[in-house]
C-alpha positions as CSV (number, residue, x, y, z in Angstrom):
1,M,-46.8,-10.0,33.8
2,A,-46.3,-7.0,31.3
3,I,-42.9,-5.9,30.3
4,E,-41.6,-2.6,30.9
5,V,-38.9,-0.4,30.0
6,G,-36.4,-0.2,32.8
7,A,-37.3,-3.3,34.4
8,K,-34.6,-5.8,35.3
9,L,-35.2,-9.5,34.5
10,E,-33.6,-13.1,34.4
11,G,-33.8,-15.0,31.0
12,K,-32.4,-18.0,29.6
13,V,-30.4,-17.5,26.4
14,T,-32.5,-19.5,23.3
15,G,-30.6,-18.5,20.5
16,I,-27.7,-17.0,19.3
17,T,-26.9,-14.8,16.0
18,H,-23.9,-12.7,14.5
19,F,-25.9,-9.7,15.8
20,G,-27.0,-10.8,19.3
21,A,-28.8,-13.1,21.4
22,F,-32.3,-14.3,22.0
23,V,-33.3,-14.3,25.6
24,D,-36.4,-16.1,26.6
25,L,-38.4,-14.0,29.3
26,S,-41.2,-15.2,31.8
27,G,-44.2,-16.3,29.8
28,G,-42.6,-17.5,26.8
29,V,-42.0,-13.6,25.8
30,T,-38.7,-13.4,23.9
31,G,-36.3,-10.4,23.5
32,L,-33.2,-9.5,21.9
33,V,-29.8,-8.5,23.3
34,H,-28.1,-6.9,20.5
35,I,-24.3,-7.4,20.2
36,S,-23.3,-3.8,21.4
37,E,-25.8,-4.6,24.7
38,I,-23.8,-7.5,25.6
39,A,-20.6,-6.3,27.3
40,D,-19.0,-3.2,28.1
41,N,-15.9,-4.1,26.2
42,Y,-15.7,-4.5,22.1
43,V,-17.7,-8.1,21.0
44,K,-16.7,-9.7,18.2
45,D,-18.3,-12.8,18.3
46,V,-21.4,-13.2,20.6
47,K,-20.7,-16.8,21.3
48,D,-17.4,-15.9,23.2
49,H,-19.7,-14.2,25.8
50,L,-23.0,-16.3,25.8
51,K,-23.9,-20.0,25.3
52,I,-27.5,-21.4,24.6
53,D,-29.1,-22.0,27.6
54,D,-27.3,-19.7,29.7
55,I,-29.1,-17.8,32.4
56,V,-28.4,-13.9,32.4
57,K,-30.0,-10.9,33.8
58,V,-31.2,-8.2,31.4
59,K,-32.4,-4.8,31.5
60,V,-35.2,-4.0,29.2
61,I,-34.3,-1.0,27.0
62,N,-37.1,-0.6,24.7
63,V,-40.5,-2.3,23.7
64,D,-41.7,-1.6,20.1
65,K,-45.3,-1.2,19.0
66,D,-44.9,-4.4,16.9
67,G,-44.3,-6.4,20.3
68,K,-40.2,-6.5,19.5
69,I,-38.3,-6.0,23.4
70,G,-34.5,-4.8,23.3
71,L,-32.7,-6.0,26.0
72,S,-29.4,-4.8,27.4
73,I,-27.0,-7.2,29.7
74,K,-24.4,-4.5,30.2
75,Q,-27.1,-2.1,31.7
76,A,-28.5,-4.7,33.8
77,V,-25.1,-4.7,36.0
78,D,-25.5,-2.8,39.2
79,R,-22.6,-0.4,39.6
80,P,-21.9,1.2,42.9
81,E,-22.9,5.1,42.9
82,G,-20.9,7.3,40.6
83,Q,-18.9,4.3,39.1
84,Q,-18.8,4.5,35.2
85,P,-18.7,1.8,32.7
86,P,-15.1,1.3,31.4
87,Q,-14.1,3.6,28.8
88,R,-13.0,2.4,25.2
89,E,-9.4,2.3,24.3
90,P,-9.0,5.3,21.7
91,R,-8.7,3.9,18.1
92,P,-5.0,4.5,16.6
93,S,-5.0,7.6,13.9
94,G,-4.2,6.5,10.4
95,G,-0.4,7.2,9.8
96,G,-0.5,10.9,10.4
97,G,0.6,10.8,14.2
98,G,-2.6,12.4,15.0
99,E,-2.0,15.3,12.7
100,R,-4.3,13.8,10.1
101,F,-6.9,16.7,9.9
102,N,-4.9,19.8,10.0
103,R,-7.7,22.5,10.6
104,G,-5.2,25.6,10.9
105,G,-4.7,28.1,8.3
106,G,-1.9,28.0,6.0
107,G,-3.2,25.2,3.6
108,G,-0.5,22.4,4.5
109,G,-2.8,20.1,5.6
110,Q,-4.3,17.0,4.2
111,D,-7.9,16.1,3.4
112,R,-9.7,12.6,4.5
113,G,-7.8,10.4,2.0
114,G,-4.3,11.4,3.1
115,R,-3.7,14.0,0.1
116,P,-2.2,17.0,0.8
117,F,-3.8,20.2,0.3
118,N,-2.7,22.9,-2.2
119,K,-2.7,26.2,-1.3
120,P,-5.2,28.3,-3.0
121,S,-4.2,30.5,-5.9
122,S,-6.5,33.2,-4.5
123,G,-5.5,35.7,-2.0
124,R,-8.0,33.9,0.6
125,P,-6.3,32.3,3.6
126,S,-7.1,28.5,3.3
127,Y,-8.8,26.8,6.5
128,G,-7.8,23.2,5.8
129,K,-10.3,23.0,3.2
130,P,-10.0,24.0,-0.4
131,S,-12.3,26.5,-2.1
132,F,-14.7,25.1,-5.2
133,E,-12.6,27.1,-7.5
134,D,-9.6,25.6,-6.3
135,K,-11.2,22.0,-6.6
136,M,-12.6,22.8,-9.7
137,S,-9.0,24.1,-11.2
138,R,-7.3,20.9,-10.0
139,F,-9.8,18.7,-11.6
140,L,-9.5,20.7,-14.8
141,K,-5.6,20.4,-14.7
142,D,-5.6,16.8,-13.8
143,S,-8.5,16.0,-16.1
144,E,-5.9,17.9,-19.3
145,E,-3.0,15.7,-18.2
146,R,-4.8,12.5,-18.3
147,I,-6.5,13.3,-21.6
148,S,-3.1,14.5,-23.3
149,S,-1.5,11.2,-22.1
150,L,-4.2,9.1,-23.8
151,K,-4.0,11.1,-26.9
152,K,-0.2,10.3,-26.9
153,N,-0.4,6.6,-26.4
154,T,-3.2,6.1,-28.8
155,E,-2.3,8.4,-31.9
156,G,0.9,6.5,-32.5
157,K,-0.9,2.9,-32.4
158,R,-2.3,1.7,-35.7
159,G,-6.2,1.8,-35.3
160,G,-6.2,4.9,-33.0
161,R,-8.5,7.9,-33.9
162,G,-6.7,10.5,-36.4
163,A,-3.8,8.3,-36.7
164,K,-1.6,8.2,-39.7
165,R,-1.3,5.0,-41.8
166,V,2.1,3.9,-43.3
């Protein structure tokens, strides 16, 4: 029997890995159910959902040129017309109360690292993203501050560059 994309078949789980499960279909043909295709909800460990020798209903989602067969358990489930799979819960935002990425004007937002943007020195409005000139001036300022603090710390110590020996 030829395996076709879209076909729903029954198979036996023959192997479990951290990334999915191998399912033996009819005729000794084996396909892989990726961990993301096992259930509608988040699957942390395949062993929580499947065991070796389980009989499962799968849908063929792809067949590669080299003979690899991609399978899905969650797409094989027959749902009534119009019913959608359960939606994933939204991820919690990181400490910013949903205001983490301020795309509005004014330059008062934060970048992806949570660091606040400075208002640009030029007369142009900021749209939540500093210009190249602003980034370069901030880098030069930080760099000069770091170099001066390094010089202060090394000049006073014996063996520092340019230090006077007493």
